[in-house]
Jmol script that loads the backbone (N, CA, C; Angstrom):
load data "model"
ATOM      1  N   MET A   1       0.808  -1.195   0.000  1.00  0.00           N
ATOM      2  CA  MET A   1       0.000   0.000   0.000  1.00  0.00           C
ATOM      3  C   MET A   1       0.852   1.259   0.000  1.00  0.00           C
ATOM      4  N   ALA A   2       2.144   1.096  -0.252  1.00  0.00           N
ATOM      5  CA  ALA A   2       2.986   2.286  -0.396  1.00  0.00           C
ATOM      6  C   ALA A   2       2.508   3.024  -1.640  1.00  0.00           C
ATOM      7  N   PRO A   3       2.493   4.285  -1.661  1.00  0.00           N
ATOM      8  CA  PRO A   3       3.068   5.224  -0.701  1.00  0.00           C
ATOM      9  C   PRO A   3       2.110   5.648   0.408  1.00  0.00           C
ATOM     10  N   THR A   4       0.856   5.193   0.398  1.00  0.00           N
ATOM     11  CA  THR A   4      -0.097   5.611   1.434  1.00  0.00           C
ATOM     12  C   THR A   4       0.332   5.132   2.808  1.00  0.00           C
ATOM     13  N   TYR A   5       0.700   3.871   2.914  1.00  0.00           N
ATOM     14  CA  TYR A   5       1.181   3.297   4.167  1.00  0.00           C
ATOM     15  C   TYR A   5       2.569   2.743   3.937  1.00  0.00           C
ATOM     16  N   ARG A   6       3.431   2.920   4.922  1.00  0.00           N
ATOM     17  CA  ARG A   6       4.809   2.436   4.817  1.00  0.00           C
ATOM     18  C   ARG A   6       4.962   1.128   5.581  1.00  0.00           C
ATOM     19  N   PRO A   7       5.921   0.295   5.184  1.00  0.00           N
ATOM     20  CA  PRO A   7       6.167  -0.946   5.937  1.00  0.00           C
ATOM     21  C   PRO A   7       6.441  -0.627   7.401  1.00  0.00           C
ATOM     22  N   GLY A   8       5.795  -1.349   8.294  1.00  0.00           N
ATOM     23  CA  GLY A   8       5.981  -1.152   9.726  1.00  0.00           C
ATOM     24  C   GLY A   8       5.055  -0.110  10.337  1.00  0.00           C
ATOM     25  N   GLU A   9       4.350   0.631   9.504  1.00  0.00           N
ATOM     26  CA  GLU A   9       3.422   1.639  10.016  1.00  0.00           C
ATOM     27  C   GLU A   9       2.218   0.943  10.648  1.00  0.00           C
ATOM     28  N   ARG A  10       1.735   1.487  11.749  1.00  0.00           N
ATOM     29  CA  ARG A  10       0.576   0.912  12.428  1.00  0.00           C
ATOM     30  C   ARG A  10      -0.695   1.594  11.957  1.00  0.00           C
ATOM     31  N   VAL A  11      -1.732   0.794  11.836  1.00  0.00           N
ATOM     32  CA  VAL A  11      -3.040   1.318  11.458  1.00  0.00           C
ATOM     33  C   VAL A  11      -4.056   0.807  12.476  1.00  0.00           C
ATOM     34  N   LEU A  12      -5.122   1.550  12.637  1.00  0.00           N
ATOM     35  CA  LEU A  12      -6.205   1.123  13.510  1.00  0.00           C
ATOM     36  C   LEU A  12      -7.290   0.508  12.648  1.00  0.00           C
ATOM     37  N   VAL A  13      -7.639  -0.739  12.954  1.00  0.00           N
ATOM     38  CA  VAL A  13      -8.693  -1.421  12.216  1.00  0.00           C
ATOM     39  C   VAL A  13      -9.826  -1.754  13.176  1.00  0.00           C
ATOM     40  N   VAL A  14     -11.035  -1.758  12.657  1.00  0.00           N
ATOM     41  CA  VAL A  14     -12.203  -2.133  13.449  1.00  0.00           C
ATOM     42  C   VAL A  14     -13.009  -3.145  12.659  1.00  0.00           C
ATOM     43  N   ARG A  15     -13.745  -3.952  13.406  1.00  0.00           N
ATOM     44  CA  ARG A  15     -14.606  -4.928  12.738  1.00  0.00           C
ATOM     45  C   ARG A  15     -15.618  -4.173  11.875  1.00  0.00           C
ATOM     46  N   ARG A  16     -15.812  -4.654  10.691  1.00  0.00           N
ATOM     47  CA  ARG A  16     -16.692  -3.975   9.739  1.00  0.00           C
ATOM     48  C   ARG A  16     -18.113  -3.900  10.294  1.00  0.00           C
ATOM     49  N   TRP A  17     -18.640  -2.689  10.375  1.00  0.00           N
ATOM     50  CA  TRP A  17     -19.984  -2.452  10.884  1.00  0.00           C
ATOM     51  C   TRP A  17     -20.921  -1.929   9.799  1.00  0.00           C
ATOM     52  N   ARG A  18     -20.368  -1.679   8.620  1.00  0.00           N
ATOM     53  CA  ARG A  18     -21.148  -1.145   7.509  1.00  0.00           C
ATOM     54  C   ARG A  18     -20.642  -1.779   6.220  1.00  0.00           C
ATOM     55  N   PRO A  19     -21.383  -1.618   5.130  1.00  0.00           N
ATOM     56  CA  PRO A  19     -20.905  -2.167   3.864  1.00  0.00           C
ATOM     57  C   PRO A  19     -19.596  -1.507   3.429  1.00  0.00           C
ATOM     58  N   VAL A  20     -18.788  -2.266   2.740  1.00  0.00           N
ATOM     59  CA  VAL A  20     -17.540  -1.739   2.177  1.00  0.00           C
ATOM     60  C   VAL A  20     -17.900  -0.814   1.024  1.00  0.00           C
ATOM     61  N   ARG A  21     -17.222   0.338   0.955  1.00  0.00           N
ATOM     62  CA  ARG A  21     -17.470   1.313  -0.105  1.00  0.00           C
ATOM     63  C   ARG A  21     -16.188   1.554  -0.893  1.00  0.00           C
ATOM     64  N   PRO A  22     -16.308   1.934  -2.161  1.00  0.00           N
ATOM     65  CA  PRO A  22     -15.105   2.285  -2.919  1.00  0.00           C
ATOM     66  C   PRO A  22     -14.313   3.368  -2.191  1.00  0.00           C
ATOM     67  N   GLY A  23     -12.999   3.173  -2.137  1.00  0.00           N
ATOM     68  CA  GLY A  23     -12.120   4.089  -1.436  1.00  0.00           C
ATOM     69  C   GLY A  23     -11.741   3.612  -0.048  1.00  0.00           C
ATOM     70  N   ASP A  24     -12.523   2.699   0.534  1.00  0.00           N
ATOM     71  CA  ASP A  24     -12.199   2.155   1.857  1.00  0.00           C
ATOM     72  C   ASP A  24     -10.907   1.349   1.785  1.00  0.00           C
ATOM     73  N   VAL A  25     -10.109   1.445   2.836  1.00  0.00           N
ATOM     74  CA  VAL A  25      -8.951   0.573   2.987  1.00  0.00           C
ATOM     75  C   VAL A  25      -9.371  -0.524   3.951  1.00  0.00           C
ATOM     76  N   VAL A  26      -9.103  -1.767   3.561  1.00  0.00           N
ATOM     77  CA  VAL A  26      -9.554  -2.914   4.340  1.00  0.00           C
ATOM     78  C   VAL A  26      -8.388  -3.845   4.638  1.00  0.00           C
ATOM     79  N   LEU A  27      -8.578  -4.645   5.662  1.00  0.00           N
ATOM     80  CA  LEU A  27      -7.647  -5.714   5.989  1.00  0.00           C
ATOM     81  C   LEU A  27      -8.384  -7.011   5.701  1.00  0.00           C
ATOM     82  N   ALA A  28      -7.828  -7.828   4.836  1.00  0.00           N
ATOM     83  CA  ALA A  28      -8.497  -9.067   4.423  1.00  0.00           C
ATOM     84  C   ALA A  28      -7.477 -10.194   4.338  1.00  0.00           C
ATOM     85  N   ARG A  29      -7.961 -11.387   4.531  1.00  0.00           N
ATOM     86  CA  ARG A  29      -7.095 -12.558   4.345  1.00  0.00           C
ATOM     87  C   ARG A  29      -6.838 -12.757   2.856  1.00  0.00           C
ATOM     88  N   ASP A  30      -5.624 -13.139   2.545  1.00  0.00           N
ATOM     89  CA  ASP A  30      -5.258 -13.440   1.165  1.00  0.00           C
ATOM     90  C   ASP A  30      -6.059 -14.664   0.721  1.00  0.00           C
ATOM     91  N   PRO A  31      -6.844 -14.565  -0.358  1.00  0.00           N
ATOM     92  CA  PRO A  31      -7.635 -15.717  -0.802  1.00  0.00           C
ATOM     93  C   PRO A  31      -6.795 -16.926  -1.180  1.00  0.00           C
ATOM     94  N   ARG A  32      -5.509 -16.720  -1.472  1.00  0.00           N
ATOM     95  CA  ARG A  32      -4.633 -17.829  -1.851  1.00  0.00           C
ATOM     96  C   ARG A  32      -3.893 -18.415  -0.665  1.00  0.00           C
ATOM     97  N   ASP A  33      -3.775 -17.663   0.436  1.00  0.00           N
ATOM     98  CA  ASP A  33      -3.042 -18.113   1.615  1.00  0.00           C
ATOM     99  C   ASP A  33      -3.706 -17.525   2.855  1.00  0.00           C
ATOM    100  N   PRO A  34      -4.590 -18.274   3.533  1.00  0.00           N
ATOM    101  CA  PRO A  34      -5.348 -17.720   4.663  1.00  0.00           C
ATOM    102  C   PRO A  34      -4.492 -17.320   5.869  1.00  0.00           C
ATOM    103  N   ASP A  35      -3.212 -17.671   5.882  1.00  0.00           N
ATOM    104  CA  ASP A  35      -2.322 -17.248   6.964  1.00  0.00           C
ATOM    105  C   ASP A  35      -1.744 -15.861   6.710  1.00  0.00           C
ATOM    106  N   ARG A  36      -2.006 -15.295   5.538  1.00  0.00           N
ATOM    107  CA  ARG A  36      -1.443 -13.997   5.147  1.00  0.00           C
ATOM    108  C   ARG A  36      -2.548 -12.938   5.102  1.00  0.00           C
ATOM    109  N   TRP A  37      -2.255 -11.771   5.677  1.00  0.00           N
ATOM    110  CA  TRP A  37      -3.196 -10.651   5.659  1.00  0.00           C
ATOM    111  C   TRP A  37      -2.788  -9.659   4.582  1.00  0.00           C
ATOM    112  N   LEU A  38      -3.781  -9.038   3.952  1.00  0.00           N
ATOM    113  CA  LEU A  38      -3.543  -8.035   2.915  1.00  0.00           C
ATOM    114  C   LEU A  38      -4.197  -6.721   3.311  1.00  0.00           C
ATOM    115  N   LEU A  39      -3.489  -5.630   3.138  1.00  0.00           N
ATOM    116  CA  LEU A  39      -4.024  -4.288   3.332  1.00  0.00           C
ATOM    117  C   LEU A  39      -4.250  -3.722   1.937  1.00  0.00           C
ATOM    118  N   LYS A  40      -5.530  -3.522   1.565  1.00  0.00           N
ATOM    119  CA  LYS A  40      -5.867  -3.114   0.204  1.00  0.00           C
ATOM    120  C   LYS A  40      -6.978  -2.077   0.213  1.00  0.00           C
ATOM    121  N   ARG A  41      -7.083  -1.351  -0.888  1.00  0.00           N
ATOM    122  CA  ARG A  41      -8.148  -0.364  -1.072  1.00  0.00           C
ATOM    123  C   ARG A  41      -9.243  -0.974  -1.946  1.00  0.00           C
ATOM    124  N   CYS A  42     -10.483  -0.718  -1.569  1.00  0.00           N
ATOM    125  CA  CYS A  42     -11.622  -1.173  -2.373  1.00  0.00           C
ATOM    126  C   CYS A  42     -11.732  -0.257  -3.592  1.00  0.00           C
ATOM    127  N   ALA A  43     -11.565  -0.825  -4.769  1.00  0.00           N
ATOM    128  CA  ALA A  43     -11.660  -0.043  -6.008  1.00  0.00           C
ATOM    129  C   ALA A  43     -13.101   0.049  -6.481  1.00  0.00           C
ATOM    130  N   SER A  44     -13.851  -1.044  -6.320  1.00  0.00           N
ATOM    131  CA  SER A  44     -15.260  -1.031  -6.713  1.00  0.00           C
ATOM    132  C   SER A  44     -15.994  -2.169  -6.024  1.00  0.00           C
ATOM    133  N   CYS A  45     -17.313  -2.000  -5.922  1.00  0.00           N
ATOM    134  CA  CYS A  45     -18.199  -3.021  -5.348  1.00  0.00           C
ATOM    135  C   CYS A  45     -19.240  -3.366  -6.397  1.00  0.00           C
ATOM    136  N   HIS A  46     -19.500  -4.653  -6.553  1.00  0.00           N
ATOM    137  CA  HIS A  46     -20.523  -5.083  -7.503  1.00  0.00           C
ATOM    138  C   HIS A  46     -21.061  -6.423  -7.059  1.00  0.00           C
ATOM    139  N   GLY A  47     -22.381  -6.490  -6.966  1.00  0.00           N
ATOM    140  CA  GLY A  47     -22.995  -7.711  -6.466  1.00  0.00           C
ATOM    141  C   GLY A  47     -22.545  -7.941  -5.038  1.00  0.00           C
ATOM    142  N   GLY A  48     -22.087  -9.111  -4.738  1.00  0.00           N
ATOM    143  CA  GLY A  48     -21.583  -9.423  -3.410  1.00  0.00           C
ATOM    144  C   GLY A  48     -20.073  -9.491  -3.371  1.00  0.00           C
ATOM    145  N   ALA A  49     -19.407  -8.772  -4.296  1.00  0.00           N
ATOM    146  CA  ALA A  49     -17.952  -8.850  -4.387  1.00  0.00           C
ATOM    147  C   ALA A  49     -17.327  -7.466  -4.439  1.00  0.00           C
ATOM    148  N   VAL A  50     -16.055  -7.420  -4.075  1.00  0.00           N
ATOM    149  CA  VAL A  50     -15.290  -6.177  -4.142  1.00  0.00           C
ATOM    150  C   VAL A  50     -14.003  -6.408  -4.921  1.00  0.00           C
ATOM    151  N   ASP A  51     -13.586  -5.369  -5.607  1.00  0.00           N
ATOM    152  CA  ASP A  51     -12.313  -5.366  -6.331  1.00  0.00           C
ATOM    153  C   ASP A  51     -11.294  -4.679  -5.424  1.00  0.00           C
ATOM    154  N   LEU A  52     -10.303  -5.421  -4.950  1.00  0.00           N
ATOM    155  CA  LEU A  52      -9.289  -4.871  -4.055  1.00  0.00           C
ATOM    156  C   LEU A  52      -8.041  -4.538  -4.839  1.00  0.00           C
ATOM    157  N   ARG A  53      -7.515  -3.347  -4.623  1.00  0.00           N
ATOM    158  CA  ARG A  53      -6.309  -2.894  -5.328  1.00  0.00           C
ATOM    159  C   ARG A  53      -5.326  -2.311  -4.342  1.00  0.00           C
ATOM    160  N   GLY A  54      -4.052  -2.500  -4.636  1.00  0.00           N
ATOM    161  CA  GLY A  54      -3.004  -1.836  -3.882  1.00  0.00           C
ATOM    162  C   GLY A  54      -2.780  -0.455  -4.463  1.00  0.00           C
ATOM    163  N   ASP A  55      -2.237   0.449  -3.672  1.00  0.00           N
ATOM    164  CA  ASP A  55      -2.019   1.815  -4.147  1.00  0.00           C
ATOM    165  C   ASP A  55      -0.831   1.937  -5.098  1.00  0.00           C
ATOM    166  N   ASN A  56       0.028   0.929  -5.130  1.00  0.00           N
ATOM    167  CA  ASN A  56       1.173   0.943  -6.037  1.00  0.00           C
ATOM    168  C   ASN A  56       1.000  -0.216  -7.018  1.00  0.00           C
ATOM    169  N   ALA A  57       0.301   0.041  -8.102  1.00  0.00           N
ATOM    170  CA  ALA A  57      -0.090  -1.014  -9.041  1.00  0.00           C
ATOM    171  C   ALA A  57       1.091  -1.800  -9.609  1.00  0.00           C
ATOM    172  N   ALA A  58       2.238  -1.169  -9.746  1.00  0.00           N
ATOM    173  CA  ALA A  58       3.390  -1.834 -10.357  1.00  0.00           C
ATOM    174  C   ALA A  58       3.900  -3.014  -9.533  1.00  0.00           C
ATOM    175  N   VAL A  59       3.706  -2.974  -8.217  1.00  0.00           N
ATOM    176  CA  VAL A  59       4.247  -4.040  -7.368  1.00  0.00           C
ATOM    177  C   VAL A  59       3.192  -4.691  -6.476  1.00  0.00           C
ATOM    178  N   SER A  60       1.934  -4.370  -6.680  1.00  0.00           N
ATOM    179  CA  SER A  60       0.879  -4.868  -5.803  1.00  0.00           C
ATOM    180  C   SER A  60       0.358  -6.225  -6.235  1.00  0.00           C
ATOM    181  N   THR A  61       0.075  -7.064  -5.253  1.00  0.00           N
ATOM    182  CA  THR A  61      -0.669  -8.304  -5.471  1.00  0.00           C
ATOM    183  C   THR A  61      -2.088  -8.001  -5.030  1.00  0.00           C
ATOM    184  N   ASP A  62      -3.030  -8.046  -5.949  1.00  0.00           N
ATOM    185  CA  ASP A  62      -4.390  -7.638  -5.624  1.00  0.00           C
ATOM    186  C   ASP A  62      -5.385  -8.385  -6.492  1.00  0.00           C
ATOM    187  N   SER A  63      -6.589  -7.856  -6.643  1.00  0.00           N
ATOM    188  CA  SER A  63      -7.645  -8.555  -7.392  1.00  0.00           C
ATOM    189  C   SER A  63      -7.275  -8.835  -8.840  1.00  0.00           C
ATOM    190  N   ARG A  64      -6.311  -8.118  -9.375  1.00  0.00           N
ATOM    191  CA  ARG A  64      -5.858  -8.435 -10.734  1.00  0.00           C
ATOM    192  C   ARG A  64      -5.184  -9.795 -10.772  1.00  0.00           C
ATOM    193  N   ASP A  65      -4.672 -10.245  -9.623  1.00  0.00           N
ATOM    194  CA  ASP A  65      -4.015 -11.552  -9.523  1.00  0.00           C
ATOM    195  C   ASP A  65      -4.961 -12.647  -9.033  1.00  0.00           C
ATOM    196  N   PHE A  66      -5.782 -12.336  -8.020  1.00  0.00           N
ATOM    197  CA  PHE A  66      -6.608 -13.378  -7.408  1.00  0.00           C
ATOM    198  C   PHE A  66      -8.105 -13.203  -7.610  1.00  0.00           C
ATOM    199  N   GLY A  67      -8.514 -12.187  -8.344  1.00  0.00           N
ATOM    200  CA  GLY A  67      -9.941 -11.985  -8.623  1.00  0.00           C
ATOM    201  C   GLY A  67     -10.648 -11.201  -7.524  1.00  0.00           C
ATOM    202  N   ASP A  68     -11.912 -10.936  -7.761  1.00  0.00           N
ATOM    203  CA  ASP A  68     -12.716 -10.211  -6.781  1.00  0.00           C
ATOM    204  C   ASP A  68     -12.881 -11.051  -5.520  1.00  0.00           C
ATOM    205  N   VAL A  69     -13.154 -10.362  -4.415  1.00  0.00           N
ATOM    206  CA  VAL A  69     -13.288 -11.005  -3.109  1.00  0.00           C
ATOM    207  C   VAL A  69     -14.721 -10.805  -2.624  1.00  0.00           C
ATOM    208  N   SER A  70     -15.276 -11.821  -2.027  1.00  0.00           N
ATOM    209  CA  SER A  70     -16.620 -11.725  -1.472  1.00  0.00           C
ATOM    210  C   SER A  70     -16.657 -10.657  -0.381  1.00  0.00           C
ATOM    211  N   THR A  71     -17.732  -9.885  -0.347  1.00  0.00           N
ATOM    212  CA  THR A  71     -17.856  -8.873   0.706  1.00  0.00           C
ATOM    213  C   THR A  71     -17.899  -9.525   2.084  1.00  0.00           C
ATOM    214  N   ARG A  72     -18.370 -10.760   2.170  1.00  0.00           N
ATOM    215  CA  ARG A  72     -18.385 -11.463   3.458  1.00  0.00           C
ATOM    216  C   ARG A  72     -16.981 -11.752   3.970  1.00  0.00           C
ATOM    217  N   ALA A  73     -16.003 -11.797   3.071  1.00  0.00           N
ATOM    218  CA  ALA A  73     -14.619 -12.068   3.472  1.00  0.00           C
ATOM    219  C   ALA A  73     -13.929 -10.825   4.038  1.00  0.00           C
ATOM    220  N   ILE A  74     -14.538  -9.656   3.858  1.00  0.00           N
ATOM    221  CA  ILE A  74     -13.954  -8.418   4.373  1.00  0.00           C
ATOM    222  C   ILE A  74     -14.549  -8.168   5.748  1.00  0.00           C
ATOM    223  N   THR A  75     -13.755  -8.385   6.794  1.00  0.00           N
ATOM    224  CA  THR A  75     -14.269  -8.217   8.156  1.00  0.00           C
ATOM    225  C   THR A  75     -13.648  -7.039   8.885  1.00  0.00           C
ATOM    226  N   TRP A  76     -12.630  -6.423   8.320  1.00  0.00           N
ATOM    227  CA  TRP A  76     -11.932  -5.321   8.999  1.00  0.00           C
ATOM    228  C   TRP A  76     -11.821  -4.096   8.112  1.00  0.00           C
ATOM    229  N   LEU A  77     -12.099  -2.929   8.683  1.00  0.00           N
ATOM    230  CA  LEU A  77     -11.928  -1.648   8.005  1.00  0.00           C
ATOM    231  C   LEU A  77     -10.823  -0.862   8.688  1.00  0.00           C
ATOM    232  N   VAL A  78      -9.971  -0.229   7.893  1.00  0.00           N
ATOM    233  CA  VAL A  78      -8.941   0.650   8.447  1.00  0.00           C
ATOM    234  C   VAL A  78      -9.603   2.000   8.694  1.00  0.00           C
ATOM    235  N   VAL A  79      -9.534   2.481   9.934  1.00  0.00           N
ATOM    236  CA  VAL A  79     -10.184   3.751  10.250  1.00  0.00           C
ATOM    237  C   VAL A  79      -9.209   4.903  10.363  1.00  0.00           C
ATOM    238  N   ARG A  80      -7.961   4.603  10.653  1.00  0.00           N
ATOM    239  CA  ARG A  80      -6.959   5.672  10.640  1.00  0.00           C
ATOM    240  C   ARG A  80      -5.573   5.068  10.784  1.00  0.00           C
ATOM    241  N   PRO A  81      -4.575   5.776  10.268  1.00  0.00           N
ATOM    242  CA  PRO A  81      -3.204   5.317  10.495  1.00  0.00           C
ATOM    243  C   PRO A  81      -2.746   5.725  11.889  1.00  0.00           C
ATOM    244  N   ARG A  82      -1.903   4.912  12.483  1.00  0.00           N
ATOM    245  CA  ARG A  82      -1.237   5.253  13.741  1.00  0.00           C
ATOM    246  C   ARG A  82       0.233   5.030  13.525  1.00  0.00           C
ATOM    247  N   ARG A  83       0.933   6.080  13.269  1.00  0.00           N
ATOM    248  CA  ARG A  83       2.349   5.975  12.983  1.00  0.00           C
ATOM    249  C   ARG A  83       3.130   5.591  14.232  1.00  0.00           C
ATOM    250  N   ALA A  84       4.082   4.674  14.065  1.00  0.00           N
ATOM    251  CA  ALA A  84       4.848   4.142  15.208  1.00  0.00           C
ATOM    252  C   ALA A  84       5.546   5.249  15.988  1.00  0.00           C
ATOM    253  N   HIS A  85       6.055   6.273  15.305  1.00  0.00           N
ATOM    254  CA  HIS A  85       6.791   7.309  16.021  1.00  0.00           C
ATOM    255  C   HIS A  85       5.870   8.192  16.869  1.00  0.00           C
ATOM    256  N   LEU A  86       4.549   8.104  16.682  1.00  0.00           N
ATOM    257  CA  LEU A  86       3.618   8.893  17.487  1.00  0.00           C
ATOM    258  C   LEU A  86       3.174   8.151  18.739  1.00  0.00           C
ATOM    259  N   LEU A  87       3.507   6.870  18.841  1.00  0.00           N
ATOM    260  CA  LEU A  87       3.065   6.087  19.975  1.00  0.00           C
ATOM    261  C   LEU A  87       3.888   6.338  21.226  1.00  0.00           C
ATOM    262  N   GLY A  88       5.061   6.928  21.055  1.00  0.00           N
ATOM    263  CA  GLY A  88       5.897   7.324  22.188  1.00  0.00           C
ATOM    264  C   GLY A  88       6.346   6.194  22.988  1.00  0.00           C
TER     265      GLY A  88
END
end "model"
wireframe off; spacefill off
backbone 0.3
color backbone group
């Protein structure tokens, strides 16, 4: 998700309480490896699926690789970044 989020940067996530909307940043399990988490932006919603994209298309693994993801699989929404240097 660079340049929006940097490696090691902390984000605050909450359990999804509303439908996912385009522009939302979500935390989702990788559909190919359930032990891996992905931080991605919702590019579009259609039917019961979402198109997840990374902010750096040249190096991102996203829906272009693994296809759309069911909205039921998205359980976490990123609500704000918490940068490590601000945690004191």
